[in-house]
C-alpha positions in Angstrom: 108.0 -162.8 171.8 109.9 -165.5 174.1 112.5 -167.2 172.0 114.7 -170.3 173.1 118.1 -170.9 171.3 118.4 -175.1 171.1 122.4 -175.3 170.0 125.0 -173.3 170.9 127.8 -173.1 168.2 128.7 -170.2 165.9 125.1 -169.8 164.5 123.7 -169.8 168.4 125.8 -167.3 169.1 124.7 -165.3 166.0 120.8 -165.7 167.3 121.8 -164.6 170.1 123.2 -161.3 169.0 120.5 -160.9 166.5 118.3 -161.0 169.6 119.6 -158.5 171.7 119.0 -156.1 168.6 115.3 -156.6 168.7 113.4 -154.8 171.5 109.9 -157.1 170.6 112.1 -160.4 171.6 113.0 -162.0 174.9 115.8 -164.7 175.2 114.3 -167.3 177.7 117.7 -169.4 177.4 120.1 -171.3 175.4 119.7 -175.4 175.7 122.6 -177.4 174.7 123.5 -180.8 174.6 126.9 -179.8 176.7 127.4 -179.4 180.0 125.4 -176.2 180.6 128.4 -175.0 183.2 130.9 -175.1 180.1 129.0 -172.9 177.9 129.4 -169.1 178.1 126.7 -167.0 176.4 128.2 -163.6 174.7 125.3 -161.5 176.2 125.4 -163.2 180.0 121.8 -165.3 178.7 121.2 -168.2 180.6 122.2 -171.5 179.6 119.9 -175.0 180.1 120.6 -178.7 179.4 118.8 -179.9 176.7 117.5 -182.1 178.6 115.4 -180.0 180.5 113.6 -178.3 177.5 110.1 -180.1 178.0 109.7 -177.9 181.2 109.6 -174.9 178.7 107.1 -176.4 176.9 105.1 -173.4 177.9 107.2 -170.6 178.1 108.7 -170.2 174.5 106.9 -169.1 171.4 109.5 -169.7 169.2 112.3 -172.0 169.7 115.3 -171.6 167.1 117.5 -174.5 166.4 120.9 -174.2 165.6 122.3 -177.4 164.7 124.2 -178.9 161.7 122.0 -179.9 158.3 124.4 -182.9 158.1 122.8 -185.2 160.3 121.3 -183.0 163.3 118.2 -181.1 162.0 116.9 -184.1 159.6 115.7 -185.7 163.5 116.1 -182.8 165.4 113.5 -180.5 163.7 110.7 -182.9 163.6 111.3 -184.0 166.8 111.2 -181.1 168.6 108.2 -179.7 165.8 106.0 -182.1 168.1 106.5 -179.5 171.2 107.2 -176.2 170.0 106.6 -173.5 167.2 110.0 -173.9 165.5 112.6 -172.6 162.7 115.7 -173.7 161.5 118.7 -173.2 158.7 118.4 -176.5 157.3 120.7 -176.1 153.8 120.7 -179.3 152.1 118.7 -178.4 148.6 118.8 -181.9 147.3 116.6 -182.8 151.3 114.5 -180.0 151.5 111.2 -182.2 150.5 111.6 -184.9 152.5 112.7 -182.8 155.1 109.6 -180.7 154.7 107.0 -183.4 154.5 108.8 -184.8 158.1 108.5 -181.7 159.9 105.0 -180.9 158.2 103.1 -184.1 160.0 105.1 -183.4 163.2 104.0 -180.1 163.7 100.3 -180.6 162.4 100.5 -183.5 165.2 101.4 -180.7 167.7 99.4 -178.4 166.6 102.6 -176.2 166.3 104.1 -174.2 163.2 107.6 -174.7 161.5 109.8 -173.0 159.3 112.7 -174.8 157.7 115.7 -173.7 155.6 115.9 -170.3 156.8 119.1 -167.8 155.8 120.0 -166.6 153.2 120.8 -169.5 151.1 118.3 -171.3 151.3 116.1 -168.5 152.5 116.8 -164.8 151.1 118.2 -166.1 147.7 115.5 -168.4 147.4 112.9 -165.3 147.2 115.2 -163.7 144.8 114.9 -166.6 142.6 110.9 -166.9 142.9 111.1 -163.0 142.4 113.4 -163.1 139.5 111.7 -165.7 137.3 107.9 -164.9 137.9 109.2 -161.5 136.6 110.7 -162.6 133.4 109.2 -166.2 132.8 111.4 -166.3 129.8 114.6 -166.6 130.9 117.7 -168.4 132.7 118.4 -167.9 136.5 121.8 -168.8 138.0 123.1 -168.8 141.8 126.5 -168.0 142.8 128.0 -168.3 146.2 131.7 -167.1 147.7 133.9 -166.8 148.2 133.2 -167.7 151.7 133.4 -170.1 154.5 130.1 -172.1 154.3 128.7 -173.7 157.5 126.9 -176.2 156.6 129.9 -178.2 154.3 132.4 -177.1 157.8 130.4 -179.2 159.8 129.7 -182.0 157.4 133.5 -182.1 156.7 134.1 -182.0 160.7 131.8 -185.1 161.0 134.2 -187.8 159.2 135.9 -189.9 161.5 139.8 -188.5 162.6 138.9 -185.0 161.4 139.5 -182.4 164.8 138.2 -179.0 162.6 137.9 -177.8 159.0 136.8 -174.6 157.2 135.2 -175.3 153.6 135.4 -172.5 151.3 132.9 -172.3 148.0 134.7 -170.4 145.2 132.5 -168.9 142.5 134.6 -169.4 139.1 135.2 -166.2 137.6 134.6 -167.1 133.9 131.3 -168.5 134.5 129.9 -165.5 136.8 131.2 -163.1 133.9 129.5 -165.1 131.1 126.4 -165.2 133.3 126.4 -160.9 133.6 126.9 -160.5 130.1 123.3 -161.7 128.9 124.0 -164.2 126.9 122.7 -167.1 129.5 124.8 -169.7 129.2 124.5 -173.5 130.2 126.5 -174.6 133.1 127.1 -177.8 135.0 127.6 -177.2 138.4 131.5 -178.2 138.1 131.6 -175.1 136.1 130.5 -172.5 138.4 132.2 -173.5 141.3 135.0 -175.1 143.0 135.6 -176.2 146.8 138.9 -175.6 148.9 139.0 -177.8 152.0 141.4 -177.0 154.7 141.3 -180.0 157.2 143.0 -180.5 160.6 143.3 -184.3 161.2 143.9 -186.1 164.5 147.5 -187.4 164.8 147.8 -190.9 163.0 144.3 -190.3 161.0 144.3 -192.0 158.0 144.5 -188.9 155.7 144.0 -190.6 151.9 140.9 -192.0 153.4 139.9 -188.7 155.1 140.4 -187.0 151.7 138.3 -189.8 150.0 135.3 -189.2 151.9 135.5 -185.6 151.7 135.3 -185.9 147.9 132.9 -188.5 146.9 130.6 -187.2 149.7 127.0 -186.9 148.3 124.9 -183.2 147.9 128.5 -181.9 149.3 131.3 -181.9 147.4 131.2 -184.9 144.5 129.9 -182.8 142.2 132.6 -180.2 142.2 136.3 -180.5 141.7 137.3 -180.2 145.6 140.7 -179.6 146.8 141.6 -180.8 150.3 144.6 -179.0 151.9 145.7 -180.4 155.5 147.2 -178.3 158.1 148.0 -177.6 162.0 145.1 -176.3 164.2 147.5 -173.2 164.8 147.2 -172.2 161.3 143.6 -172.7 160.8 142.8 -170.6 164.0 145.4 -167.7 162.5 144.7 -167.9 159.0 140.8 -169.5 158.6 138.8 -168.5 161.9 136.8 -165.8 159.9 133.5 -166.4 159.2 133.1 -164.3 155.5 130.5 -165.1 152.8 128.0 -163.9 150.5 126.9 -164.7 147.3 124.8 -163.4 144.1 121.5 -164.5 142.2 121.2 -163.5 139.1 118.5 -164.1 136.1 118.7 -162.5 132.5 115.3 -162.9 130.8 113.7 -161.2 127.8 110.5 -159.4 126.8 109.3 -157.5 123.8 107.2 -159.2 120.6 110.7 -160.6 119.5 112.4 -161.1 122.8 114.4 -158.1 121.2 115.0 -156.4 124.9 117.2 -158.3 127.3 117.5 -157.2 131.2 119.8 -159.0 134.0 118.4 -158.9 137.8 121.0 -159.5 140.3 120.6 -159.5 144.1 123.9 -159.5 146.3 125.3 -160.2 149.5 128.3 -159.4 151.1 129.0 -160.8 154.6 131.7 -160.6 157.5 130.0 -162.9 159.6 128.4 -165.7 157.9 126.3 -166.8 161.1 125.9 -163.7 162.7 123.9 -162.6 159.8 121.7 -166.0 158.9 121.1 -165.9 162.9 120.1 -162.4 162.0 117.3 -163.9 159.5 116.3 -166.6 161.2 115.2 -164.1 164.2 113.2 -161.8 161.8 111.7 -165.2 160.4 111.1 -166.4 164.0 108.9 -163.1 164.8 107.1 -164.3 161.4 106.0 -167.7 162.0 104.5 -166.5 165.6 102.3 -163.5 163.7 101.3 -166.7 161.2 100.7 -169.1 164.2 98.9 -166.6 166.5 96.3 -166.2 163.2 96.1 -170.0 163.8 98.5 -171.1 161.1 99.9 -174.7 161.9 102.5 -177.1 160.1 105.6 -176.1 158.2 106.3 -173.3 156.3 109.2 -171.9 153.8 110.1 -168.6 153.3 107.7 -168.4 150.2 104.8 -168.6 152.4 105.7 -165.5 154.6 104.5 -162.3 154.1 107.1 -159.7 153.8 105.0 -157.7 156.4 105.1 -160.4 158.9 109.2 -160.1 159.1 109.3 -156.4 160.2 108.5 -155.3 163.9 107.6 -152.0 162.5 103.4 -151.4 161.9 101.2 -151.6 158.6 100.7 -148.1 158.7 104.6 -147.4 159.3 105.8 -149.4 156.4 103.4 -148.0 153.8 104.5 -144.2 154.9 108.5 -145.4 155.0 108.8 -148.6 153.3 106.7 -148.9 150.7 
């Protein structure tokens, strides 16, 4: 498969490294809105201007979009789905239905396939929620994230006027996690499950009160959480917050039996040393899947719920049955 990468930040680099580990893939190039000569790739992959993308319409099987969910992907994904088979990691959960509808329309008009909201959440965690709730319908599901840096939330802070750089940590509240694992199926509000810690580097002379207010009042990102904002220097950010760890758990408690006498708990957990590299690896696997689906005639927008597990693997059906089943 011939793969293109659109956008080259932490996620784009993670996708590039993941492609290098898959023998059935070739990276055609990285496409950037920056000056191509200013972008140095991790594997020496060629870099092209985003304006030249149309020249590669028949040279790329799947274009992996590595923009931010706050402002990039809502416009980028539908626009490019008209010309390419595309995949993104759109992670604003509340806006997924609208993003799906816009992308589905564009992909169908162009005769292409698109997959949105791939990664680990949404993505792998979404599948875990579906499996658990299907197997234990008389139950309750919970998702906890962190402690770790959210790329999407950090990007949303960086888009605020006067912000030079930022890192946002999502932190699960221990008491809530313990209550869920006990099997008591507690009712928890969004605020009771997580808090958000923001470390922000502001431009000199920026209005810190305004920046903090805009962060804490941002819908879909911070408004529903107890959020702390700490302003630090760029040197401190680089020294203490340069890593990209993350992770979390999907838990589902349910009961079976004539009178619900048997309790069960399903837990799917991830501990990630590099959020962008792991997310990039998920995107690459799903790029393989949607190309296989496209070769069978599929068009329009898809999600991870529409992808058969076998399409993710480079192994043949025979090898999967012999070694994975």
